[in-house]
Structure formats: structure tokens, C-alpha cells
C-alpha positions as semicolon CSV with decimal commas, in nm:
position;residue;x (nm);y (nm);z (nm)
1;M;1,190;1,175;-0,585
2;D;1,087;0,882;-0,778
3;A;1,060;0,636;-0,472
4;F;0,837;0,923;-0,334
5;I;0,601;0,959;-0,674
6;N;0,595;0,586;-0,732
7;A;0,477;0,481;-0,386
8;T;0,213;0,798;-0,409
9;V;0,145;0,641;-0,734
10;A;0,138;0,298;-0,657
11;V;-0,070;0,271;-0,316
12;A;-0,315;0,524;-0,407
13;I;-0,406;0,329;-0,680
14;A;-0,386;-0,030;-0,520
15;E;-0,569;0,159;-0,203
16;I;-0,892;0,179;-0,431
17;G;-1,130;-0,134;-0,358
18;D;-0,912;-0,225;-0,062
19;K;-1,045;-0,295;0,282
20;T;-0,878;-0,040;0,420
21;Q;-1,105;0,188;0,174
22;L;-1,409;-0,015;0,231
23;L;-1,347;0,021;0,661
24;S;-1,235;0,399;0,635
25;I;-1,646;0,400;0,473
26;L;-1,745;0,208;0,734
27;L;-1,577;0,405;1,017
28;V;-1,757;0,734;0,856
29;A;-2,117;0,567;0,887
30;R;-2,006;0,477;1,243
31;F;-1,906;0,757;1,408
32;A;-1,979;1,055;1,122
33;K;-1,651;1,238;1,257
34;P;-1,459;1,250;0,895
35;L;-1,156;1,446;1,043
36;L;-1,090;1,211;1,330
37;I;-1,134;0,933;1,132
38;C;-0,842;1,123;0,861
39;A;-0,609;1,179;1,118
40;G;-0,643;0,799;1,204
41;V;-0,563;0,693;0,940
42;L;-0,284;0,900;0,913
43;V;-0,105;0,792;1,250
44;A;-0,217;0,398;1,145
45;T;-0,086;0,487;0,844
46;V;0,294;0,637;0,924
47;V;0,349;0,380;1,213
48;N;0,272;0,067;1,002
49;H;0,429;0,115;0,655
50;G;0,733;0,341;0,893
51;L;0,763;-0,056;0,960
52;S;0,695;-0,200;0,675
53;A;0,961;0,038;0,500
54;W;1,181;-0,032;0,804
55;L;1,157;-0,443;0,711
56;G;1,210;-0,399;0,335
57;A;1,557;-0,199;0,423
58;E;1,662;-0,461;0,659
59;L;1,549;-0,721;0,333
60;T;1,825;-0,604;0,132
61;H;2,098;-0,628;0,399
62;W;2,024;-1,046;0,427
63;I;1,935;-1,165;0,062
64;P;2,209;-1,133;-0,194
65;N;2,246;-0,855;-0,440
66;T;2,220;-1,097;-0,706
67;W;1,898;-1,228;-0,602
68;L;1,719;-0,893;-0,502
69;P;1,656;-0,746;-0,868
70;W;1,459;-1,160;-0,898
71;I;1,289;-1,210;-0,543
72;I;1,132;-0,791;-0,564
73;G;1,029;-0,888;-0,961
74;C;0,854;-1,163;-0,829
75;S;0,680;-1,032;-0,508
76;F;0,592;-0,733;-0,761
77;L;0,386;-0,949;-0,989
78;A;0,231;-1,134;-0,731
79;V;0,119;-0,820;-0,531
80;A;0,001;-0,659;-0,912
81;V;-0,228;-1,065;-0,943
82;W;-0,347;-0,976;-0,593
83;T;-0,481;-0,634;-0,647
84;L;-0,772;-0,806;-0,894
85;I;-0,904;-1,043;-0,635
86;P;-1,198;-0,759;-0,419
87;D;-1,126;-0,769;-0,056
88;K;-1,366;-0,762;0,234
89;V;-1,434;-0,650;0,539
90;D;-1,619;-0,775;0,820
91;E;-1,884;-0,497;0,878
92;N;-1,982;-0,673;1,237
93;D;-1,671;-0,618;1,371
94;Q;-1,738;-0,282;1,734
95;R;-1,449;-0,449;1,914
96;F;-1,290;-0,052;1,927
97;S;-1,561;0,109;1,909
98;K;-1,571;0,283;2,243
99;L;-1,236;0,410;2,165
100;G;-1,409;0,650;1,959
101;A;-1,368;0,760;1,579
102;F;-0,997;0,862;1,649
103;G;-0,897;0,578;1,843
104;A;-1,053;0,373;1,707
105;T;-0,941;0,377;1,340
106;C;-0,587;0,423;1,446
107;I;-0,644;0,066;1,544
108;V;-0,831;-0,083;1,337
109;F;-0,658;0,052;1,019
110;F;-0,332;0,005;1,155
111;L;-0,468;-0,410;1,216
112;A;-0,652;-0,397;0,825
113;E;-0,298;-0,280;0,698
114;M;-0,130;-0,601;0,809
115;G;-0,063;-0,867;0,583
116;D;-0,271;-0,592;0,297
117;K;-0,153;-0,558;-0,084
118;T;-0,043;-0,201;0,028
119;Q;0,189;-0,330;0,325
120;V;0,361;-0,592;0,116
121;A;0,384;-0,308;-0,150
122;T;0,519;-0,083;0,102
123;V;0,758;-0,339;0,196
124;L;0,879;-0,407;-0,162
125;L;0,930;-0,068;-0,250
126;A;1,120;0,026;0,065
127;A;1,341;-0,290;-0,064
128;H;1,322;-0,164;-0,406
129;Y;1,430;0,221;-0,256
130;S;1,647;0,108;0,020
131;Q;1,835;0,424;-0,006
132;A;1,552;0,620;0,021
133;L;1,321;0,522;0,303
134;M;1,203;0,848;0,442
135;A;1,074;0,866;0,064
136;V;0,884;0,563;0,046
137;I;0,671;0,612;0,326
138;L;0,608;0,952;0,303
139;G;0,466;0,856;-0,106
140;T;0,322;0,538;0,060
141;T;0,157;0,721;0,386
142;L;0,074;0,989;0,089
143;G;-0,079;0,719;-0,159
144;M;-0,350;0,592;0,153
145;L;-0,484;0,972;0,230
146;I;-0,546;1,036;-0,148
147;A;-0,721;0,709;-0,151
148;N;-0,858;0,716;0,206
149;I;-0,996;1,059;0,235
150;P;-1,246;1,104;-0,070
151;A;-1,393;0,798;0,036
152;I;-1,387;0,897;0,390
153;Y;-1,583;1,204;0,254
154;G;-1,793;1,080;-0,040
155;G;-1,678;0,699;-0,061
156;A;-2,016;0,590;-0,142
157;W;-2,062;0,811;-0,408
158;L;-1,738;0,745;-0,586
159;L;-1,792;0,415;-0,553
160;Q;-2,136;0,411;-0,765
161;K;-1,985;0,663;-1,024
162;F;-1,664;0,481;-1,107
163;P;-1,568;0,133;-1,172
164;I;-1,371;-0,047;-0,923
165;Q;-1,218;-0,315;-1,161
166;W;-1,126;-0,008;-1,309
167;F;-0,882;0,107;-1,049
168;H;-0,810;-0,314;-0,987
169;R;-0,678;-0,288;-1,302
170;A;-0,460;0,040;-1,308
171;A;-0,290;-0,141;-1,017
172;F;-0,243;-0,430;-1,141
173;V;-0,027;-0,282;-1,430
174;I;0,180;0,002;-1,205
175;F;0,258;-0,299;-1,020
176;L;0,330;-0,521;-1,361
177;I;0,525;-0,276;-1,442
178;F;0,760;-0,250;-1,135
179;A;0,841;-0,625;-1,140
180;L;0,940;-0,571;-1,590
181;I;1,197;-0,309;-1,403
182;S;1,325;-0,520;-1,133
183;F;1,362;-0,787;-1,392
184;Y;1,539;-0,543;-1,663
185;H;1,773;-0,424;-1,352
186;G;1,822;-0,826;-1,238
187;T;1,898;-0,937;-1,600
188;M;2,199;-0,592;-1,679
189;A;2,319;-0,699;-1,279
190;V;2,349;-1,043;-1,436
191;L;2,472;-0,974;-1,747
192;S;2,751;-0,725;-1,634
193;A;2,912;-0,950;-1,411
194;S;2,956;-1,258;-1,674
195;P;3,283;-1,247;-1,849
196;A;3,307;-1,104;-2,216
């Protein structure tokens, strides 16, 4: 349950002001079909985060257990800093418009998530919770929907009411906490392995 809750909260907050959230607003402006756009976001996220979680779990087989908490901690720290950098999206990209609201959303959203901080966070969460991959996938997908559905149905209004910087700072704090927890686990593993 920890994996699901942590993944949901981390991605929901990190996604606010992210380029994929801005993309959601642009897709609604272009197609005016919010339900199809929500469905496209869901499909694209499940596929993207499913692959990301699989990669995160696979990395745990390649990286020595003693290094893993330190690598994950440093990566969470990098994602924390990354959340403070505002994203931009290309409003003029209309290559996939002929696919309709659902098709365009699936493809554009999947591509926008490639290398995005929420995808990186999914890889890290899956590496951290490698025994609970489905919980990570469900949590990160729910977090993505929590952040994007309000943007799809009222994004412009929401972004005017609440400063994006608040959400960026909250995401920074959450990923910083994840980094510190990982460093703590790494330190405890080293101390328990050391001879008394």
C-alpha cells in the first residue's frame, strides 16, 4: 500500500505545471472532447509507466544491492531539483491531429512522457518498490490522472487560481524526502554489514 500511495502522491504533485499537463490543456483547446482526451491520457500513461516500472525493476537485478539505495537516492535528489524547472510545450505541433482526439492524445502524451520527470520518477519508484510493481504502475497512473483530469476540464481556470510554483516546491519536498529515505536505507545497510 505504501508503494501505491507514495507513487500516487509523488506523480500527482510533480505533474502539476509539467509539460504533459500543459499538453492536456492544449489538446482540449484543439479537440474540445475532454472524455476522449482523458481516455487517451489513461492509455498512454498505463503503457508508458508500465514500461518504465518494468525498467526500474530490471535495474535492481543489474545494480549491486549495496549501491542501489545510493543511486536511487541521488536520482530522487536530481528529480527533486528537476521539478523546480518549468516545462514548455510546442503549441504548433499538429502532426497527429488527423488521428482525432483519442489517437492524437495517446501518441502525443506517450511521446511527451518519454524522458519526462514523472517517467523517471516511475522508474525510480519501481526500483525502490521492486516487489510491488503493479502498485507503482497503478499509483503513478492515478497520480497522472489526478493532475491531468482537472487540467482537461478546467485547466486554464485552475492555473490562474493557484501559483504553479507552490506545486513545484511541494514536489521538490516530496522527492527530497524520498531521497533522504533512500540514503537512510543505504546507511543502515552499510552499518549492519560492518563488523561490530
